[in-house]
KEKE-3310 file (N, C-alpha, C; in steps of 0.2 Angstrom, whole numbers, plus 5000, padded with zeros to 4 digits):
npx = (5063:5074:5091:5099:5092:5093:5104:5106:5106:5099:5090:5089:5076:5072:5072:5083:5077:5079:5088:5093:5102:5100:5090:5093:5092:5101:5109:5105:5108:5102:5107:5101:5105:5116:5127:5127:5135:5145:5149:5161:5167:5178:5169:5158:5145:5143:5134:5125:5126:5120:5127:5135:5149:5163:5170:5160:5152:5160:5161:5148:5146:5155:5148:5136:5136:5148:5154:5151:5164:5168:5175:5177:5180:5189:5195:5201:5210:5219:5225:5230:5236:5249:5263:5270:5285:5295:5311:5327:5342:5359:5377:5387:5401:5408:5409:5394:5388:5379:5370:5366:5361:5347:5336:5334:5345:5362:5380:5387:5378:5365:5351:5347:5349:5345:5357:5365:5364:5370:5374:5367:5356:5357:5362:5379:5389:5387:5383:5369:5360:5348:5330:5321:5307:5300:5291:5281:5273:5257:5242:5234:5237:5231:5222:5230:5238:5246:5243:5231:5224:5225:5216:5204:5191:5184:5166:5160:5149:5147:5140:5128:5111:5111:5121:5128:5137:5140:5151:5155:5165:5171:5175:5188:5189:5202:5206:5204:5194:5182:5176:5166:5160:5144:5138:5128:5133:5140:5130:5123:5133:5134:5122:5112:5098:5089:5079:5070:5062:5050:5050:5038)
npy = (5008:5007:5008:5012:5020:5034:5048:5054:5046:5047:5060:5075:5075:5062:5045:5032:5016:5003:4989:4978:4964:4956:4943:4945:4953:4968:4975:4991:5009:5024:5040:5052:5063:5066:5057:5040:5026:5011:4997:4984:4967:4953:4943:4948:4960:4971:4981:4996:5013:5029:5045:5060:5062:5052:5047:5048:5039:5027:5026:5023:5010:5003:5004:4998:4987:4979:4963:4957:4954:4938:4934:4936:4949:4945:4934:4941:4949:4940:4935:4946:4954:4961:4973:4980:4984:4992:4992:4999:4990:4991:4990:4985:4992:4985:4968:4961:4953:4938:4937:4950:4955:4957:4944:4943:4948:4948:4945:4956:4966:4979:4988:5003:5019:5035:5042:5036:5043:5055:5073:5078:5070:5058:5040:5034:5031:5015:5009:5004:4989:4981:4981:4977:4968:4970:4961:4963:4957:4963:4966:4976:4982:4978:4985:4995:4986:4982:4971:4967:4978:4976:4966:4969:4981:4996:4999:5015:5020:5011:4995:4987:4984:4971:4964:4952:4949:4961:4970:4980:4978:4975:4963:4963:4962:4952:4950:4961:4976:4988:5004:5012:5026:5024:5022:5025:5017:5007:5001:4995:4986:4978:4973:4979:4985:4999:5004:5017:5030:5043:5057:5063)
npz = (5325:5311:5312:5302:5293:5295:5296:5308:5323:5335:5343:5353:5358:5359:5365:5369:5369:5367:5359:5346:5340:5326:5332:5345:5361:5365:5379:5385:5389:5393:5395:5394:5386:5372:5362:5354:5360:5357:5366:5366:5369:5370:5368:5362:5359:5373:5377:5373:5375:5379:5380:5385:5383:5379:5390:5400:5395:5395:5409:5413:5407:5415:5426:5423:5413:5414:5420:5437:5448:5453:5464:5481:5493:5503:5496:5485:5493:5498:5486:5480:5490:5492:5491:5476:5469:5457:5455:5452:5449:5453:5450:5463:5472:5481:5488:5493:5508:5508:5518:5520:5509:5497:5493:5479:5473:5467:5472:5469:5468:5471:5476:5469:5477:5483:5486:5477:5465:5454:5454:5444:5443:5438:5436:5438:5423:5417:5428:5430:5430:5429:5429:5444:5450:5466:5478:5492:5506:5511:5517:5515:5503:5491:5483:5476:5469:5454:5447:5452:5447:5433:5431:5437:5441:5449:5451:5446:5453:5464:5469:5457:5453:5449:5454:5465:5475:5479:5481:5473:5463:5447:5434:5422:5404:5399:5387:5380:5377:5369:5366:5356:5345:5340:5324:5309:5299:5306:5313:5303:5298:5309:5310:5318:5326:5332:5345:5346:5354:5354:5365:5376)
capx = (5066:5080:5096:5102:5088:5094:5111:5106:5103:5095:5090:5088:5069:5071:5075:5085:5072:5081:5092:5093:5107:5096:5084:5095:5092:5107:5108:5105:5107:5101:5109:5097:5108:5122:5128:5127:5142:5144:5154:5162:5172:5180:5164:5153:5143:5140:5129:5125:5125:5119:5130:5138:5156:5166:5172:5154:5149:5164:5159:5141:5148:5158:5142:5130:5137:5154:5152:5153:5169:5166:5179:5175:5186:5194:5199:5206:5216:5224:5228:5234:5238:5256:5265:5274:5289:5300:5317:5333:5347:5365:5383:5390:5409:5410:5405:5389:5387:5373:5365:5364:5358:5341:5337:5334:5351:5369:5385:5389:5372:5361:5346:5349:5346:5346:5364:5369:5363:5375:5371:5362:5350:5358:5367:5385:5389:5388:5381:5363:5360:5342:5325:5319:5301:5300:5285:5281:5266:5254:5235:5230:5240:5228:5219:5235:5242:5245:5240:5224:5221:5224:5211:5198:5190:5178:5161:5161:5144:5146:5136:5122:5105:5112:5127:5126:5142:5139:5157:5157:5171:5170:5180:5190:5190:5209:5207:5203:5187:5182:5170:5166:5154:5139:5136:5123:5137:5142:5124:5122:5138:5133:5115:5109:5092:5088:5072:5070:5055:5049:5048:5031)
capy = (5011:5005:5013:5014:5024:5041:5049:5055:5040:5049:5067:5077:5074:5055:5041:5025:5012:4996:4988:4971:4962:4950:4942:4945:4960:4971:4980:4999:5014:5031:5045:5058:5067:5065:5052:5033:5022:5004:4993:4977:4964:4948:4938:4951:4967:4971:4986:5002:5018:5036:5049:5066:5061:5045:5046:5047:5032:5021:5025:5019:5003:5000:5003:4994:4982:4975:4958:4958:4949:4932:4933:4940:4954:4941:4930:4946:4951:4934:4934:4952:4957:4963:4978:4978:4990:4991:4995:4998:4986:4993:4987:4987:4992:4980:4962:4961:4946:4935:4938:4957:4957:4955:4937:4943:4951:4944:4947:4963:4970:4982:4993:5010:5023:5042:5043:5033:5047:5061:5079:5080:5066:5052:5035:5034:5027:5008:5006:5001:4982:4979:4983:4971:4969:4967:4960:4963:4956:4969:4964:4983:4985:4975:4990:4998:4981:4983:4965:4968:4983:4974:4961:4971:4988:4997:5002:5022:5022:5006:4989:4989:4980:4964:4962:4947:4949:4968:4974:4985:4976:4971:4959:4966:4957:4952:4950:4968:4979:4994:5008:5016:5029:5020:5026:5021:5012:5002:4998:4991:4981:4973:4970:4982:4989:5002:5005:5024:5033:5051:5060:5066)
capz = (5319:5309:5314:5295:5289:5296:5298:5315:5326:5340:5344:5360:5360:5359:5370:5367:5373:5366:5354:5345:5335:5324:5336:5352:5364:5367:5385:5383:5394:5390:5401:5393:5381:5369:5356:5356:5360:5358:5370:5364:5372:5366:5366:5357:5361:5380:5378:5369:5380:5376:5385:5382:5382:5379:5397:5403:5392:5398:5416:5413:5405:5421:5431:5421:5408:5415:5425:5443:5450:5456:5470:5487:5495:5506:5491:5482:5497:5498:5480:5478:5496:5492:5487:5470:5468:5452:5458:5448:5452:5450:5452:5469:5471:5485:5489:5499:5511:5507:5524:5521:5503:5495:5490:5472:5470:5467:5476:5468:5466:5476:5474:5469:5482:5481:5487:5471:5459:5453:5455:5438:5444:5434:5439:5435:5417:5418:5435:5430:5427:5426:5434:5447:5454:5473:5481:5499:5509:5514:5515:5513:5497:5486:5478:5472:5466:5447:5444:5453:5442:5426:5430:5440:5442:5454:5448:5449:5458:5468:5466:5454:5456:5447:5458:5471:5480:5481:5483:5468:5459:5441:5431:5416:5399:5398:5380:5378:5375:5365:5366:5350:5343:5336:5318:5305:5295:5311:5314:5297:5298:5315:5310:5325:5325:5338:5347:5348:5356:5355:5371:5376)
cpx = (5072:5085:5099:5098:5089:5101:5111:5103:5098:5095:5088:5081:5067:5074:5077:5081:5075:5085:5092:5099:5103:5090:5087:5095:5099:5105:5109:5105:5107:5102:5106:5099:5114:5122:5128:5134:5140:5150:5155:5167:5174:5175:5159:5151:5140:5135:5130:5122:5124:5122:5133:5145:5158:5167:5166:5151:5153:5162:5152:5142:5151:5153:5137:5131:5143:5152:5155:5159:5167:5169:5177:5181:5191:5199:5204:5211:5221:5228:5232:5236:5246:5258:5270:5278:5294:5306:5323:5339:5354:5371:5385:5398:5412:5406:5400:5387:5380:5368:5363:5361:5351:5341:5337:5341:5358:5374:5387:5384:5368:5356:5348:5345:5348:5353:5368:5369:5368:5371:5366:5357:5351:5363:5373:5385:5391:5386:5374:5364:5354:5336:5323:5312:5301:5293:5285:5274:5263:5246:5231:5232:5236:5225:5224:5240:5241:5242:5233:5220:5220:5218:5204:5197:5184:5173:5161:5155:5142:5142:5130:5117:5106:5117:5124:5131:5142:5145:5159:5163:5169:5176:5181:5190:5198:5211:5206:5195:5188:5176:5170:5160:5150:5137:5131:5127:5138:5136:5122:5127:5137:5126:5111:5103:5090:5081:5072:5063:5055:5047:5042:5032)
cpy = (5008:5010:5016:5018:5032:5042:5051:5049:5042:5057:5069:5076:5067:5051:5034:5020:5004:4995:4980:4970:4955:4949:4943:4952:4962:4976:4987:5003:5020:5036:5052:5062:5064:5060:5045:5030:5015:5001:4986:4974:4958:4943:4941:4958:4966:4976:4992:5007:5025:5040:5055:5066:5054:5043:5044:5040:5026:5020:5021:5012:5000:4999:4998:4987:4977:4970:4959:4952:4944:4931:4938:4944:4950:4937:4935:4948:4946:4934:4940:4956:4958:4969:4976:4985:4988:4995:4994:4995:4989:4989:4990:4987:4987:4974:4963:4954:4944:4936:4945:4959:4954:4948:4937:4946:4947:4948:4954:4967:4973:4986:5000:5015:5030:5044:5041:5038:5053:5067:5081:5074:5059:5047:5036:5029:5019:5005:5002:4994:4980:4982:4976:4972:4966:4967:4959:4962:4962:4968:4970:4985:4982:4980:4993:4993:4982:4977:4965:4973:4981:4969:4963:4979:4989:5001:5010:5023:5016:5000:4991:4983:4973:4961:4957:4948:4956:4972:4979:4984:4972:4968:4962:4960:4957:4952:4956:4970:4985:4997:5013:5020:5025:5025:5022:5015:5006:4998:4993:4985:4975:4971:4973:4986:4992:5004:5013:5027:5040:5052:5063:5073)
cpz = (5318:5310:5307:5291:5290:5298:5305:5319:5331:5341:5351:5362:5359:5364:5367:5372:5372:5360:5353:5340:5332:5329:5344:5354:5366:5373:5382:5389:5391:5396:5399:5387:5378:5363:5359:5355:5361:5361:5368:5368:5368:5364:5362:5360:5369:5381:5373:5374:5376:5382:5381:5380:5382:5386:5401:5401:5395:5406:5417:5411:5411:5426:5429:5417:5410:5421:5432:5444:5454:5463:5475:5489:5499:5501:5487:5486:5498:5492:5478:5484:5497:5488:5481:5469:5462:5454:5453:5452:5449:5453:5459:5469:5476:5486:5494:5501:5509:5512:5524:5514:5501:5492:5482:5469:5471:5471:5475:5465:5472:5472:5474:5474:5480:5481:5481:5465:5459:5454:5450:5438:5440:5438:5435:5429:5419:5424:5434:5427:5425:5431:5437:5451:5461:5476:5489:5502:5512:5512:5513:5507:5491:5480:5474:5468:5459:5444:5446:5448:5435:5426:5433:5440:5447:5450:5451:5454:5463:5465:5462:5456:5454:5451:5464:5476:5483:5484:5478:5464:5453:5438:5424:5411:5398:5391:5376:5377:5372:5366:5360:5348:5338:5330:5314:5301:5300:5312:5309:5297:5303:5315:5317:5323:5332:5339:5350:5349:5356:5362:5371:5378)
residu = (MET:SER:ALA:VAL:MET:SER:LYS:THR:LEU:ILE:THR:ASP:ASP:GLN:THR:LEU:ALA:GLY:ALA:LYS:ARG:GLY:ASP:TYR:ASP:ILE:PRO:VAL:TYR:ASP:ASP:GLY:PHE:GLY:LYS:LEU:TYR:ILE:HIS:ARG:HIS:SER:ILE:GLY:ILE:SER:GLY:ILE:VAL:ARG:ALA:GLN:THR:TRP:GLU:ASP:ALA:TYR:SER:ILE:CYS:GLU:ASP:GLU:PHE:PHE:PRO:GLU:ALA:ASP:GLU:THR:ILE:GLU:GLN:ILE:GLN:LYS:GLU:TYR:GLY:PHE:LYS:ARG:GLU:HIS:ARG:LYS:VAL:ILE:ARG:SER:ALA:VAL:SER:ILE:PRO:GLU:ALA:GLU:ARG:HIS:ALA:GLN:LEU:GLY:GLU:PHE:GLU:LYS:PHE:ALA:GLU:LEU:SER:ASP:TYR:THR:ASP:ASN:GLY:LYS:LEU:PRO:ASP:GLY:ALA:PHE:ILE:ARG:TRP:GLU:THR:VAL:GLU:THR:PRO:ASP:THR:ASP:ALA:TRP:MET:GLU:ASN:GLU:LEU:PHE:GLN:GLU:ALA:PHE:GLY:PHE:ARG:PRO:ASN:GLY:PRO:ASN:SER:LYS:ASP:SER:ILE:ASN:HIS:GLY:ILE:TYR:SER:LYS:ASP:LEU:ASN:GLY:ASP:SER:LEU:ASP:LEU:LEU:THR:PRO:LYS:LEU:CYS:GLN:GLU:LEU:ASP:ILE:THR:LEU:GLN:ILE:GLU:ASN:ASN:GLU)
# end
């Protein structure tokens, strides 16, 4: 059935069986009930999913549509095995010898500690200089590493049947992605035809 022929794309007694954009098949996933959502990335449409909420739909996309990361756990640990901390650098009242200060800091600089804050929880006026990112090697810290989290994610339900490495990690599209409610108007704009079947 053409998606633009009706205001309601799918009813509770129907199933999303397939979708096409022109002559090309679009991956679909029907979670049983709810509205239709379309996931797009920088290359095009990755899939159409039926779910009760936007959050459920996105989780299904993570499980079913997002590409598996090509890197092994060992490669990821080597690349992202370090802690990243963002720390405030403040002025030091005294010169700190080079042997005693952090390599990223100058002679009259130090990282802010709790003792540097006033009773109202603020640093003294003029003490703050800048934020500095400190990286410390730690092979167990890769999952919390924000750089890892920007590029990868974990499938909510673990590896899917198409995964080959089977670590349950997917690659994010660094150019952005979107998950939108699929409407008859959007179907028409994108030349999408839905295959809807009535439940027996």
